[in-house]
N, C-alpha and C positions, 0 to 999 in steps of 0.2 A: 627585397624592396628595391624597386627601380628608382633610384634617386639620381637626378642629373648631376654629372661631374664634369667640370671644365678643368681638365688637368693643366692646360697650358695657359690659363688665364691668371693674371695677377693684377691686383687693384693698384692704380697709380696713387702714389703718396705725395705729400707736399714736398716740393723741391727744397733742397738744402745745399749749401756750398760744397759739401764733401760727398754728396750723393751723385753718382753718374746718371745721366739720362739715357735710357735705352728705349727702343721702340717696343710697343705692345703688340703681340701676335696672339690671335685667338684661334684655337683649333678645337673641333668638336671631339669629345671623348665620352660619349654617353650612349646608352642603349636606346633603341626606339621606344617611343612612348606608347604604352598600352591603350587600346581604344576606350576602355572603361574609366580611365583615370581622368579626373576633372581638375578644376582649380585654375591656377595661373601658371603659365610657362614663360620663361625668359630666355633671351638670347642676346649675344653681343659679339661684335667683331670690329677690329680696327687694323688697317693696313697702312703703312707709311707711303708717302708719295715718292716719286722717282727723283725729284730735284731737291728733296729735303734731306739734310743730314740725319735728322731724327723726326719721329712722329710728333707733330705739334698738337694733335688732338688728345683730349682726355675725356673720360666718361666714367660713369658709375656703373660697374658691371653687375650682372645678375647672379650674385653668389651669396647664399642660395636663393634668397627672395628679398630684394632690397625694398626699402620703404619709399623709394623715389627712383626715377630714371633721369639721366641727364647726359648731354653731349656738349662739350665745350671745344670750340675751334680757335686755336691760338693764331694771332696775327702779329707780324713783325719780323719773322724770320729768325732762325737760330734758336738760341736758348730763350729769347724774349717771348716767343709764341708759346713754347713749352711751359715756361714758368707761369705765364699769364693764364693758360688753360687750367693748370693744376691748382693755382691759387683760387680761381673762380669755382672749381669743383668743391673745394673745401668750404667756400661760403654757401654753396647750394645745399650742402648737408645741413645747414641751419634753417632751411625753409620748412614751413609747416603748412598744412591746409588752411588753418585759421589765418595765417599771415597772408596767404594768397587771396583769401576772401575779402581782404580789406585793402583797397587801392592805396590809401595813405601810408599804411605800414609797409606795403610792398615797395612803394616808391622810396621810402627811407632805407629799406634793406638794399635796394639797388644802388643808392648813393654810397652806402657803407661798403658794399662789395667793390665799387669802382675805386674807392680810396684804398682798400686792402690790396687789390691787384696792383695798383700803381706803386704802393709801398713795397710789395714783394719783388717787383721788377727792379726797383731802385737798389735792392740788395746785390744785384748781379751786374747791372750795367746802367749807364746814364742815358741810354737810348730808349725811346718810347716803345711801348708794346701794349697790346690789348687782346681781348678775346670775345667772341660771340658765343651764345649758348642757347639751349632749349632744355627745359626741365619739365617733368610731369610727376605729379604727386597723386596717388590713388586715394579714393574714398569709398565707403560703403562696400567693402569686400571686393575691391578691384572693379567695381561697376562704373564708377565715376572718376574722372581724372581732371585735375586742375593743371593747366599748362601755362607756362610763362616763358618768354623768350626775348632776346635782343640780338639783332643782326640777321644773318641769312641762314642759320640752322633751322631745319624744318621738322614738323610733326605731321604724320599721315595716319589715317585710319583706313584699314582695308577690310572690307566685308566679303561675304561669300561670292558676290558677283561684282563685275565692273572694275574700274580702275581705282587706285588709292585716292582717297579724298584728302585734300590739303587742309589742315586745321589752322595753320599759322599764315602770316603774311610777312614777307621778307622786308626787313628794314634796310632797303637799298636806296641809292640815290634816284633810281628810276621810279620806284614805287612811292617815294616821298616827294617826288617832283622837285628835287634839289639838284643844283649844278655840281657835278663831281669836281674835286680839286684836280690840279695837274697830275699827270701820271696815274689817273684813276678812271674807271669806267662806270657806266650807269648801273651795272649789276654788282658792283662792289658794295660791301656793307657800309652804311652811313651811321649806324648806332653800334657802339661797342662798349665793353666794360674794361676800364683801366686807363683810358686816355681822356676821360671827362666828356666824351661825346655821347652821353646818354641823358635823356630827359624824362621819359616815362616808360614804365614797364608794361609790356603787352601781356594780356592774360585772356584765357578762354577756358570754357568747361566743355568736356566731351564725354559722352557715354560709350562704354565698351560692352557690347553684348557678347553672348556666348558664340565662339567661333571667330570673332573679329580680332584683328591684330592692330596694336598701336606701335607705330614705327617712329623713332627719332633718328635723324641722320645729319651729317655735316654737308656742306656744299660740295664736297668732293664726290658725293654719291648722287644727290638729286640733279646735279648739272650734267652728269655723264650717263645716267641710267634712265631711259624713258619710262613713263608710267606703265605702259603695257608690259615691258620686260620686268619691271619691279613687281607687278602683280603676279606674273607667271612664276617668278622665283619664290616669292613668299607663299604661294599656294602649292608649291612643289612638295615632293616627298622628303622625309628626313625630319630631324628635330629642328626646333626653331633656331637653335644656335648654329646648326649646319646651314640653314637657309640664310642666316645673316652673313655668314662667311662667304657664301656664294654671291650674295648681293654686293659685298665689298669687293670681291674679286672681279665681278662683272664691270664695276666702275673702272678698274685698271685695264680690263680687257677691251673696253670701248675707247681706250686712248687717254684715260685720265692720268694726270701726273700729280694731283693733289692728294693729301691724306684722306682716306675713306674710312669713316667710322659709322657704325650702325648699332643701335640698341632697340630691342623690340620686346613686346609683351603680348602674349596671346591668351585669351581667356577660353577655357574649355568647360564644357558642361559636365557636371558630376552625375554619375549613375548612383544616386543615393536615395535620400528620403523621398523626394518627389516621385522618382520612378518607382520606388518600392510601393508607395501608396497607390499609384495608378495600377500597378500589377496586382496588388491585393484586391483592389476594387473590381478589376476585370474578372479575377478568379471567383470572387464572391458572387458576381453577377451571373456567371455561367453555372456556378453551383446552385444558386437559388432557382435559376430556370430549370435545372435538372430535377431538383426536389419538387418544385411545383408541378412538373409534368407527371410525376408519379403519385403525388398526394392530392391532386385536385379532385373535387367532387364531380361526378358525371353530370353533364348538362341534360335538361329534359328532352331537347330535340335530338340529342346524339343517339346513335344506334348502340344499344347496350352491348357490351363486350360479351362474347360467348364464354360461358363458364367452362372451365376445364372438365372434360368428361371424367366422371369418377370410375374407379375400378369396379368391374362387375362383382355383385355380391356372391359370395361363396355359398354353395348349396349346403344345407344342414347335414351334418354327419348322421347317417341312419343309426338308430338305436338298436341294439341286438334284441331280437325277439326271445321271449322266455317260453319254453314248452309248457303245455297245460299239465303235463304229468307232474311238474315240479311245484304247482300251486296247491295249497291245502283245500280240501272239499268239506264243506259244512252241510249237515242235513237240513233241508228246507221242507217244512210242513205245508202242504197245499190244503186250503180250506175246502169244505164241500161246495158243490155248485149251488149258487143262489144265496149263500150266506157270506156276509162280510163281517169279519170280527171287528168289534169296537176296540179301538186302542185304549189301553189303560192310561188314565191321567197320571202324569208324574207327580201331581200335587198330592199332599197328604189328605186323607179322608178323616174328617172330624165327625164324631157320632152326633146324630140329631136327637135332641131330647124332646119328648112329647110333653106338652103342658098337661098338668093334671086336670081332671074334670072339675068344673065349677069356677075356674079362673076367668075373669072377663077378658075378652079379646080387645086389642087396641082399637081406638075409634077410627072409623074409616075416614079417609081424607077425600073431600069432595073436589073433584077436578073439573074445571070449567070445560064446556064443550070446545072442540077445536074451532079456531077462527074467531073466538070472542075473548078479548082481553079486557078485564075490568080496569076502569081508570084508576090512576094512583090516588091513594088517600092523602089529602093535604094535611100537614101538621100545623098549618098556620091558623090563627084564630079566624073565625068567620068575619067577613067584611061587613062593616056597618054602613047601611045605606045613607046617603046624604040627602039633604032636603030636595035637591034637584033631581033625585032619582038615580044618581050615579054612585058608584062605590067610592070609598075614601081613597085618598092619594096613596096610601100604603099598599093598596091592592090593585093599582092601576095596571100592573103587568099581567093581570089575569083577565082583564076585560078586553072587549073587542076594540082595537085601536081605531078602526074605521068609524066607530060611533062615538068616539070620545072627543070632547071639546074642552078647550082650556077653561078653568073656572074663572 
């Protein structure tokens, strides 16, 4: 089973007074992803800047499949930025999609996170510190993402073509039309968590289709890597974790000195139930067409198919002739010329007795001449004539109907 393994990745934990702060390095140690494997793929990379003693960025890595993605960029320098980003990551773990769907509850969570980050920084130093962040929580099987942010950390969505689309809007002095304080520039963040400079939580909903990539990054990446180069690296070969490492390295290669942190998620299409159903439907369609071609009845206008010629009939085997000498010879009596013998009847002959003289002979039966048949004798009583000269109603069927009138 090809399971992604990030051997050199460790998840940042909450800072403590006795725990040393070390930078986080991400290196890819996973086999290439097979073409048929779908689902969601994650990647992460974080490289420290050249002028920082340690990496001030924190993130929620993809090990093995997180319930949320987040990038926090610490502000303040030294341990203050590192502690602020780690404390904010711990608060982001408490976020839920239902909380993001309600602006009032999200705003209250943001105020609580601001107090928690300030309290955590006060445990180490009395100097102020803060952190910007961007977080994304999936819904509906990684198809829909709820994104919230504060500051200049960004979220992108990369499709199959074109440049990455920016899903967030930087909370900088320039975008908010605010005058930056002394020693600050227009592209510096104006909203941060931990110093009380936060008023409203930004939120947006984005859909992630199959093949698309959701990218979260700190300002050390999107300020140094152009959109064209970012799209080229993310569409390149290798695992998503390898591409994230290349993107973070490209920020330093382009002259970046700030911490570069990247977290990404790519949704792949499964070769599963839907593809199996389509394959079975196509096979059934071709199978039905083939069966119908052989089993269909002939059409009247079609030329009948010639029948297969049958094998020629075999000639009957001649029967052996029997010589005449082997047959028995019976004597045949030839009658004299002119006389034909009368064949004897096979029926028995009964003797004819002659009546004695003087006995009367039976009465002769008179037969009517041919062609004259006497009328049948009616057994009905004779019809009684009526005063009008007609027969009674009982014998009406014997009279002439053409001469009969109703009484």
